[in-house]
C-alpha positions as CSV (number, residue, x, y, z in Angstrom):
1,M,94.4,92.0,95.7
2,P,93.9,93.2,99.4
3,D,90.5,94.5,100.5
4,R,91.8,98.0,100.7
5,E,92.9,98.0,97.1
6,H,89.5,96.6,96.1
7,R,87.7,99.4,97.8
8,I,89.9,102.1,96.3
9,L,89.7,100.6,92.8
10,Y,85.9,100.6,93.1
11,A,86.0,104.3,94.1
12,V,88.2,105.0,91.0
13,L,85.9,103.3,88.5
14,L,82.8,104.7,90.2
15,N,84.1,108.3,90.1
16,A,85.3,108.1,86.5
17,S,81.9,106.7,85.4
18,L,80.0,109.5,87.2
19,T,82.3,112.1,85.7
20,I,81.1,111.1,82.2
21,L,77.5,110.9,83.4
22,E,77.6,114.3,85.0
23,L,79.2,115.9,81.9
24,L,76.5,114.6,79.6
25,G,73.8,115.4,82.1
26,G,75.0,118.9,82.8
27,F,74.7,119.9,79.2
28,W,71.4,118.1,78.9
29,T,69.8,119.9,81.9
30,N,71.7,123.2,81.5
31,S,72.7,122.9,85.2
32,L,75.8,124.7,86.2
33,A,75.9,122.8,89.5
34,I,76.1,119.4,87.6
35,L,78.7,120.7,85.2
36,S,80.8,122.1,88.0
37,D,80.5,118.8,89.9
38,A,81.6,117.0,86.7
39,L,84.8,119.2,86.6
40,H,85.3,118.5,90.3
41,D,84.8,114.7,89.8
42,F,87.3,114.8,87.0
43,G,89.9,116.0,89.5
44,D,88.7,113.4,92.0
45,S,89.2,110.7,89.4
46,I,92.8,111.7,88.9
47,A,93.4,111.8,92.7
48,L,91.6,108.5,93.2
49,G,93.6,106.8,90.4
50,S,96.9,108.0,92.0
51,S,95.7,106.7,95.4
52,W,95.1,103.2,93.9
53,V,98.5,103.1,92.3
54,L,100.3,104.3,95.4
55,E,98.4,102.0,97.7
56,R,99.7,99.1,95.7
57,K,103.3,100.4,95.9
58,A,102.9,101.0,99.6
59,R,102.7,97.2,100.2
60,K,106.3,96.7,99.2
61,I,108.3,95.1,102.0
62,P,111.1,97.0,103.8
63,D,114.5,96.9,102.1
64,K,118.1,98.3,102.7
65,V,117.0,101.8,101.6
66,R,113.5,102.0,103.1
67,T,113.9,100.2,106.4
68,Y,110.3,101.2,107.4
69,G,108.9,100.0,104.1
70,Y,106.8,102.0,101.7
71,Q,103.6,102.6,103.8
72,R,104.0,106.3,103.7
73,L,103.3,106.4,100.0
74,S,99.6,106.1,100.8
75,L,100.0,109.2,103.0
76,F,101.4,111.2,100.0
77,S,98.4,110.0,98.1
78,A,96.1,111.3,100.8
79,L,97.8,114.7,100.7
80,F,97.5,114.9,97.0
81,S,93.8,113.9,97.1
82,A,93.0,116.4,99.7
83,L,94.7,119.2,97.7
84,V,92.8,118.3,94.6
85,L,89.6,118.3,96.6
86,V,90.2,121.7,97.9
87,A,91.1,123.1,94.5
88,G,87.9,121.5,93.0
89,S,85.7,123.0,95.8
90,L,87.1,126.4,95.2
91,I,86.3,126.1,91.4
92,I,82.7,125.2,92.3
93,F,82.5,128.1,94.7
94,F,83.6,130.7,92.2
95,Q,81.5,129.3,89.4
96,A,78.4,129.4,91.5
97,L,78.7,133.0,92.5
98,P,77.6,134.5,89.1
99,R,74.3,132.6,89.4
100,F,73.3,134.7,92.3
101,F,73.0,137.7,90.0
102,N,72.0,135.9,86.8
103,P,69.9,132.7,87.5
104,Q,69.3,130.5,84.5
105,L,66.6,128.1,83.5
106,V,67.4,124.4,84.1
107,D,65.7,121.1,83.5
108,A,64.5,120.2,87.0
109,S,63.1,116.8,86.0
110,G,66.5,115.8,84.5
111,M,68.3,117.0,87.5
112,F,66.1,115.0,89.8
113,G,66.7,111.7,87.9
114,L,70.5,112.3,87.8
115,A,70.5,113.1,91.5
116,I,68.9,109.8,92.4
117,I,71.4,107.9,90.4
118,G,74.3,109.9,91.9
119,I,73.2,109.4,95.5
120,I,72.8,105.6,95.1
121,L,76.2,105.1,93.4
122,N,78.3,107.4,95.5
123,G,76.5,106.3,98.7
124,S,77.6,102.7,98.1
125,G,81.2,103.9,97.6
126,V,81.2,105.9,100.9
127,I,79.9,102.9,102.8
128,L,82.6,100.7,101.3
129,L,85.5,103.1,102.0
130,K,84.2,103.7,105.6
131,K,85.1,100.1,106.3
132,G,88.8,101.0,105.9
133,Q,90.9,102.5,108.6
134,S,93.7,104.1,106.7
135,L,94.0,107.9,106.4
136,N,94.0,107.5,102.6
137,E,90.7,105.8,102.7
138,K,89.3,108.4,105.0
139,V,90.2,111.2,102.6
140,L,88.9,109.3,99.7
141,S,85.6,108.6,101.5
142,W,85.3,112.4,101.8
143,H,85.6,112.6,98.0
144,L,82.6,110.4,97.6
145,L,80.7,111.8,100.5
146,E,81.1,115.3,99.0
147,D,79.4,113.9,95.8
148,V,76.6,112.3,97.9
149,L,75.9,115.7,99.6
150,G,76.3,117.4,96.3
151,W,73.7,115.2,94.6
152,T,71.4,115.7,97.6
153,A,71.7,119.4,97.2
154,I,70.9,119.0,93.5
155,L,67.9,116.7,94.4
156,I,66.5,119.3,96.8
157,G,67.2,122.1,94.4
158,S,65.5,120.3,91.5
159,I,62.3,119.8,93.6
160,V,62.2,123.5,94.6
161,I,62.8,124.6,91.0
162,Y,60.2,122.2,89.6
163,F,57.4,123.4,91.9
164,W,58.3,127.0,92.7
165,D,60.7,128.1,89.9
166,I,63.2,129.5,92.4
167,Y,66.3,129.0,90.3
168,I,68.6,130.8,92.8
169,I,68.3,127.8,95.1
170,D,70.8,126.0,93.0
171,P,73.8,128.3,93.7
172,I,72.8,128.7,97.4
173,M,72.9,124.9,97.9
174,T,76.1,124.6,96.0
175,L,77.9,127.3,98.0
176,G,76.7,125.8,101.3
177,L,77.9,122.4,100.4
178,T,81.3,123.6,99.3
179,I,82.0,125.4,102.5
180,F,81.0,122.3,104.5
181,I,83.2,120.0,102.5
182,L,86.2,122.4,102.6
183,Y,85.9,122.5,106.4
184,N,86.1,118.7,106.8
185,V,88.8,118.2,104.1
186,I,91.0,120.8,105.7
187,K,90.8,118.9,109.0
188,N,92.0,115.7,107.3
189,L,94.7,117.7,105.5
190,R,96.0,119.0,108.8
191,E,96.2,115.5,110.2
192,T,98.1,114.3,107.1
193,V,100.6,117.2,107.4
194,N,101.0,116.4,111.1
195,I,101.9,112.7,110.3
196,L,104.3,113.8,107.6
197,L,106.0,116.0,110.2
198,Q,106.1,113.0,112.5
199,G,103.8,114.7,115.0
200,V,102.1,112.8,117.8
201,P,98.9,111.1,116.4
202,R,95.6,112.7,117.6
203,H,94.5,109.6,119.4
204,I,97.6,109.5,121.7
205,S,98.2,111.6,124.7
206,I,102.0,111.9,125.5
207,G,101.2,112.9,129.1
208,K,99.0,109.9,129.8
209,L,101.4,107.6,128.1
210,K,104.3,108.8,130.2
211,K,102.2,108.5,133.4
212,D,101.2,104.9,132.6
213,I,104.8,103.9,131.9
214,T,106.2,105.5,135.1
215,N,103.5,103.7,137.1
216,I,105.1,100.3,136.1
217,E,106.9,98.6,139.0
218,G,110.6,99.4,138.9
219,V,110.3,102.4,136.5
220,L,111.6,105.7,137.9
221,G,111.2,108.0,134.9
222,I,111.2,108.3,131.1
223,H,112.8,110.8,128.7
224,D,113.6,111.3,125.0
225,V,110.2,110.1,124.1
226,H,109.2,110.1,120.4
227,V,105.8,109.0,119.2
228,W,104.7,109.2,115.5
229,S,102.8,107.3,112.9
230,L,103.9,105.9,109.6
231,E,100.7,106.4,107.7
232,G,97.9,107.0,110.2
233,E,97.6,103.4,111.3
234,T,101.0,102.1,112.4
235,D,102.2,104.1,115.5
236,V,105.8,104.0,116.6
237,F,107.4,104.7,120.0
238,T,111.0,105.3,121.0
239,G,112.1,106.2,124.5
240,H,114.7,106.0,127.3
241,V,113.3,104.5,130.5
242,I,115.1,105.0,133.8
243,V,114.7,102.0,136.1
244,K,115.8,100.8,139.5
245,N,119.2,99.0,139.6
246,Y,117.7,95.5,140.3
247,I,115.6,95.7,137.1
248,L,118.7,95.6,134.9
249,E,119.5,92.1,136.2
250,N,116.3,90.8,134.5
251,P,115.2,93.6,132.1
252,D,112.8,91.4,129.9
253,Q,110.0,91.5,132.4
254,V,109.8,95.3,132.6
255,K,110.2,95.6,128.9
256,N,107.2,93.4,128.4
257,N,105.2,95.4,130.8
258,I,106.1,98.6,128.9
259,K,105.1,97.1,125.6
260,K,101.8,95.9,127.1
261,T,101.2,99.5,128.2
262,L,102.1,100.8,124.8
263,L,99.5,98.4,123.2
264,K,96.8,100.0,125.4
265,H,97.7,103.3,123.6
266,H,97.5,101.5,120.2
267,I,101.3,101.5,119.7
268,E,102.6,98.2,118.3
269,H,106.1,99.1,117.2
270,S,108.5,100.3,119.9
271,T,112.2,100.7,120.7
272,I,112.9,100.9,124.4
273,E,116.3,101.7,126.0
274,L,116.6,101.0,129.8
275,E,118.9,103.1,131.8
276,R,120.1,103.2,135.4
277,K,119.5,106.3,137.4
278,G,122.6,108.5,137.3
279,F,123.8,107.1,134.0
280,C,121.3,108.4,131.5
281,S,122.2,111.1,128.9
282,G,120.5,114.2,127.8
283,L,119.2,117.4,129.4
284,E,116.2,115.6,130.8
285,C,118.5,113.4,132.8
286,E,120.3,116.1,134.7
287,D,118.0,116.0,137.6
288,W,118.2,112.2,137.9
289,N,122.0,112.3,137.6
290,N,122.2,115.0,140.3
291,K,120.0,113.0,142.6
292,E,122.2,110.0,142.1
293,K,125.4,112.0,142.9
294,K,123.8,113.4,146.1
295,G,122.7,110.0,147.1
296,S,126.3,108.6,146.6
297,K,127.8,111.4,148.7
298,I,125.3,110.8,151.5
299,K,126.2,107.1,151.5
300,S,129.9,107.8,151.5
301,S,129.6,110.1,154.5
302,Y,128.4,107.2,156.6
303,H,131.6,105.3,156.0
């Protein structure tokens, strides 16, 4: 089993175990924050489980139907996980609101002990998933990081409640944490949607990429450029490159130079079509074609 699957499976088992622990601990301490987090973790467990299943299926090799393979399945998992996380955060938010008006007694000592266990276990999961680079693992790490911060809030709240009996601190910390997590998850959700729509990855600048390619010896221009990512890791490039006539006599060299330039932009998979000035197609080529025609007329006038 690949390291990525090991990390996600660990997160699945960890989250499911903590859900049971929180459910029992929430009733024991009478803490709404812990019970709400148990509900949230139950949703996380479902999302994490689906992530693990889809990660395994994403390793299937390309076939006649899916020529790019099944890597994007992990992206759908990331989308589903983010949506579950948003829904769970909203549940916590609205369940915490009534406690502002009607604070309840809770077992601060029990909350403190559970918080220590939760921070240690979830913290180890965050560190493990942070080693991965896939968008799926990034979203899943936020699931566990949310739990770490949630347990930290519970830890601080339990100390305040134990020494000063300020029970309203529990809903205050819960709402603050929920807003913080929603902000970060929505950012990941936007990135996921951008990749699904085949948008340009955030770490790639189309303008700089075009400039670097046109600076290559023999390259005159570039058009019909498309850059996207399969799943947040594998970036793809297609483009038509206008070159000087002599380049077409030995095109391999310039193609290799273009691919080296693409690698500097973290693009490993590319499809490059070389075209002679005046013979490229598309609206972006009109200027080049017109220049070529004018050049031909000027040459013919000398004969």
